[in-house]
KOLDO-907203 format. One record per residue (C-alpha): residue in three letters; x, y, z. Coordinates in steps of 0.5 Angstrom, whole numbers, padded with zeros to 4 digits, always signed. Each point is the difference from the previous one (the first is absolute). Layout:
BEGIN
ALAXYZ...
END
This chain:
BEGIN
MET+0029+0016-0046ASN+0003+0002+0006THR-0007+0000+0004MET+0000+0002+0007LYS-0002-0006+0005ILE-0005+0002+0006ASP+0000-0006+0005VAL-0007+0000+0003PHE+0001-0005+0005ASN+0006-0001+0004HIS+0001+0001+0008PHE+0004+0004+0005PHE+0000+0002+0007PRO+0001+0007+0002LYS+0005+0001+0006ALA-0004+0002+0005PHE-0006-0005-0002TYR+0005-0005+0000GLN+0002+0002+0007LYS-0007+0000+0003MET-0002-0006-0003MET+0006-0004+0003GLU-0002+0004+0007ILE-0007-0003-0001ALA+0001-0007-0002PRO+0007-0002+0000ASN-0002-0007+0000HIS-0005+0000-0005PRO+0001-0006-0004ALA-0002+0004-0007ILE+0006+0004+0002GLY+0005-0006+0001LYS+0006-0001-0004ARG-0003+0001-0007VAL-0001+0007+0002ARG+0006+0001+0004ASN+0005-0003-0005ILE-0002+0005-0006PRO+0004+0006+0001THR-0003+0004-0006LEU-0007+0000+0004VAL+0004+0006+0004ASP+0006+0002-0003LEU+0000+0005-0005ASP+0007+0000-0002GLN-0001-0008-0002ARG-0007+0001-0003PHE+0003+0006-0005ARG+0006-0004-0002ILE-0005-0006-0002MET-0004+0006-0004ASP+0006+0003-0003GLU+0000-0007-0004PHE-0006+0001-0004GLY+0001+0007-0003ASP-0006+0005+0000TYR-0004-0004+0005ARG-0004+0002+0006GLN-0004-0003+0005ILE-0007+0001+0004LEU+0001-0001+0007SER-0004-0005+0004ILE+0001-0003+0007ALA+0001-0007+0000SER-0003-0006+0004PRO-0003-0001+0006PRO-0006+0004+0000LEU+0000+0006+0005GLU-0007-0003+0003SER+0004-0007+0001ILE+0006+0004+0004ALA-0004+0006+0004LYS-0007+0000+0004PRO-0005+0005-0003GLU+0002+0005+0005VAL+0007+0000-0003SER-0001-0002-0007PRO-0001+0008-0002THR+0006+0002+0003LEU+0004-0005-0004ALA-0004+0002-0006ARG+0002+0007+0001ILE+0007-0002+0001ALA+0001-0004-0006ASN-0004+0005-0005ASP+0004+0006+0003GLY+0007-0004-0001MET-0002-0002-0007ALA-0002+0007-0002GLU+0006+0003+0002LEU+0004-0005-0004VAL-0004+0002-0006HIS+0001+0007+0001GLN+0008-0001+0002TYR+0001-0005-0006PRO-0005+0002-0006ASP+0005-0003-0005ARG-0001-0006+0003PHE-0007-0001+0003LEU-0005+0003-0004GLY-0005-0001+0006PHE-0003-0005+0005THR-0006-0004+0002ALA-0003+0002+0007SER+0000-0005+0006LEU-0007+0000+0003PRO-0002-0002+0008MET-0005-0005-0003ASN-0002-0003+0007ASN-0002+0007+0002PRO-0006+0003-0004ASP+0000+0007+0003ALA+0007+0001-0002LEU+0000-0003-0007ALA-0004+0005-0003LYS+0004+0005+0003GLU+0007-0003-0002ILE-0003-0001-0007ASP-0001+0008-0001ARG+0006+0002+0004ALA+0005-0005-0004ILE-0003+0003-0007GLN-0002+0007+0001GLU+0006+0002+0005LEU+0005-0005-0002GLY-0001-0001-0008ALA-0001-0008+0001ARG-0002-0003-0007GLY-0005-0005+0003VAL+0000-0005+0006GLN+0002-0007+0001VAL-0004-0005+0004PHE+0001-0007+0001THR-0005-0006-0002ASN-0003+0000+0007VAL+0000+0004+0006GLU+0002-0005+0006GLY-0004-0005-0004ARG-0006+0004-0002PRO-0002+0001-0007LEU+0001+0007-0004ASP-0008-0001-0002LYS-0002+0001+0007PRO-0004+0007+0001GLU+0005+0003+0005PHE+0005+0001-0006SER-0005+0003-0005VAL+0004+0007+0002LEU+0006-0003-0003TRP-0004-0001-0007GLU-0004+0007+0001SER+0006+0004+0001LEU+0005-0003-0006VAL-0006+0001-0005HIS-0001+0007+0003TYR+0008+0001-0001ASP+0000-0004-0007LEU+0006-0003+0003PRO+0002-0008+0000VAL+0000-0005+0006TRP+0006-0005+0000ILE-0002-0007+0002HIS+0005-0004+0004PRO-0001-0007+0002ALA+0001-0002+0007ARG+0000-0007+0003GLY+0005-0003+0005PRO+0002-0007+0002ASP-0006+0000+0005PHE-0005-0001-0006PRO+0001-0008+0000ASP-0001-0003-0007TYR-0004-0006+0003LEU-0006+0000+0005VAL+0004-0005+0005GLU+0006+0004+0000GLN+0002+0006+0004LYS+0005+0004-0005SER+0002+0000-0007LYS+0006-0004-0002TYR+0006+0001-0005GLU-0002+0008-0001ILE-0007-0003-0004TRP-0003+0006+0004TRP+0004+0005-0005THR+0002-0004-0006LEU-0008-0002-0001GLY-0003+0004+0005TRP+0001+0007-0002PRO-0002-0001-0007TYR-0006-0003+0003GLU-0001+0005+0005THR+0000+0006-0006SER-0005-0004-0004VAL-0005-0001+0006THR+0000+0007+0001MET-0001+0002-0007ALA-0006-0005+0000ARG-0003+0003+0007LEU+0000+0007-0003VAL-0003-0002-0007PHE-0006-0004+0003SER-0001+0005+0006GLY-0002+0005-0006LEU+0006+0005+0001PHE+0001+0001-0007ASP-0008+0002-0001ARG+0001+0005+0006PHE+0006+0003-0003PRO+0001-0002-0007ASN+0006+0005+0000LEU+0004-0003+0005LYS+0007-0002-0001ILE+0003-0006+0003ILE+0008-0002-0001THR+0001-0008+0002HIS+0006-0002+0002HIS+0004-0006-0004MET-0005+0001-0006GLY-0007-0002+0003GLY+0003-0006+0003MET-0004-0006-0003ILE-0005+0004-0003PRO+0003+0000-0007TYR+0002-0007-0001PHE-0007-0002+0002GLU-0004+0004-0005GLY-0004-0006-0002ARG-0002-0001+0007VAL-0001+0007+0002GLY-0004+0001-0007PRO-0004-0006-0002GLY+0000-0003+0007TRP-0002+0006+0004ASP-0006+0001-0006GLN-0003-0006+0004LEU+0001+0003+0007GLY-0005-0004+0004THR-0001-0006-0004ARG+0005-0003+0005THR-0003+0002+0006SER-0006-0003+0004ASP-0001+0004+0006GLU-0001+0007-0003ASP-0002+0003-0006LEU+0006+0003-0003GLY-0003+0001-0007ILE-0004+0006+0003LEU+0007+0003+0001LEU+0002-0001-0007LYS-0006+0003-0003ASN+0001+0006+0005LEU+0007+0002-0003LYS+0000+0005-0006LYS+0005-0004-0004ARG+0003-0007+0000PRO+0005-0002+0005LEU+0005+0000-0005ASP-0001+0007-0002TYR+0001+0002+0007PHE+0007-0004+0001LYS+0002+0004-0006GLN-0001+0007+0003PHE+0006-0002+0005TYR+0007+0002-0002GLY+0006-0005+0001ASP+0007+0002+0001THR+0006-0004-0003ALA+0003-0002+0007LEU+0001-0008-0002PHE+0007-0001+0001GLY+0002-0001-0007SER-0005-0004-0003PHE-0001+0001-0007SER-0006-0005-0001ALA-0004+0003+0006THR+0001+0007-0002LYS-0003-0001-0007CYS-0006-0004+0003GLY-0001+0006+0005LEU+0001+0005-0006ASP-0005-0004-0005PHE-0005+0000+0006PHE+0000+0007+0002GLY+0003+0004-0006VAL+0005+0005-0001ASP-0004+0005+0003HIS+0000-0003+0007VAL+0007-0003+0001LEU+0005+0004+0003PHE+0008-0001+0001ALA+0001-0002+0007SER+0006-0005+0003ASP-0001-0001+0007CYS+0007+0003+0002PRO+0003-0002+0005PHE-0002-0007+0001ASP+0004-0004-0005PRO+0006-0005+0001GLN+0005+0005-0003GLN+0000+0007+0000GLY-0004+0003-0006MET-0002-0007-0003TYR-0007+0001+0000ILE+0000+0007-0003ARG+0005-0002-0005GLU-0004-0007-0002THR-0006+0004+0000ILE+0003+0005-0005ARG+0002-0005-0004VAL-0006-0004+0000ILE-0004+0007-0002ASP+0005+0001-0006GLN-0001-0007-0003LEU-0008+0001+0000GLU-0002+0000-0007ILE-0003+0007+0000SER+0000+0006-0003GLU+0005+0005+0003GLN-0006+0005+0002ALA-0003-0006+0004ARG+0007-0001+0003ASN+0000+0007+0002GLN-0007+0000+0003ILE+0002-0006+0005PHE+0007+0003+0002GLN-0003+0007+0001GLY-0006+0002-0004ASN-0005-0003+0004ALA+0003+0002+0007ARG+0000+0007-0002ARG-0007+0000-0002LEU-0003-0004+0006LEU+0005+0004+0005LYS-0001+0006-0003LEU+0008+0001-0001PRO+0002+0006-0004VAL+0002-0002-0007HIS+0007+0002-0003
END
């Protein structure tokens, strides 16, 4: 069965955006050698050569790390977001047989510009949703100033992509100044994603917006693996806390915490891990898992795409379910044409 594969979480820098980013923050640590040494982040010809290996394969584009607000002050971030979104829209327009859509970048540190750019990106440019990061300069996404994000995406009935954000300046121990051995990435990013999901759940976000759609990168971070803690463990919320009554919070939620976590969507960008993919699929269910590769951040060009496809092909599921993961869920969530 020759199923089209729609990669919903991969990254690219449009040329004008990349140039502006380098102008604004040429020495930013997150734009260091990892970004500079990946030509397929900016080189279309090299990216197309990789994509050609996988036949009927399409991408939904999003900007890579770092978050705009970490490299641009509030007076500059709206301009940077506009350049990013204009560039992405142009790529989708020029290469519709390669790119089926893009996720909008947002000036999250400028609340006034935030709502305007969401509207512009979706209404004028055709964005299929928006990408945000797990924190905004250390501020959690459940803060009131970000309510417009959730309200807008519910209004448009389009998803929010959540990408982890944490750097080496976040120490693993209080007595140290930085994270060692890239623990901030390997373990810190899944933790960031999981914390953000928990904050959104316990803030009552899904009670306010029951139809909200959120796609979590890397299959929901740690959440699927810790289903026991998230389920029966958090059913006892408050029993381990003596300085505040968290039991009241639990009573105010309309569902079990576990049920809210299952409302998130997870992508398959797990670097070719079969067991992690199966765990995530068992947790979220076939209707809430989408194919993604995290291209082009792999040690060998195309490796993550190749390995992710291999893993999905090995899952003991029906062809209908496999088709849902590869393209069906993306078409439904992103309102892509069916053909």
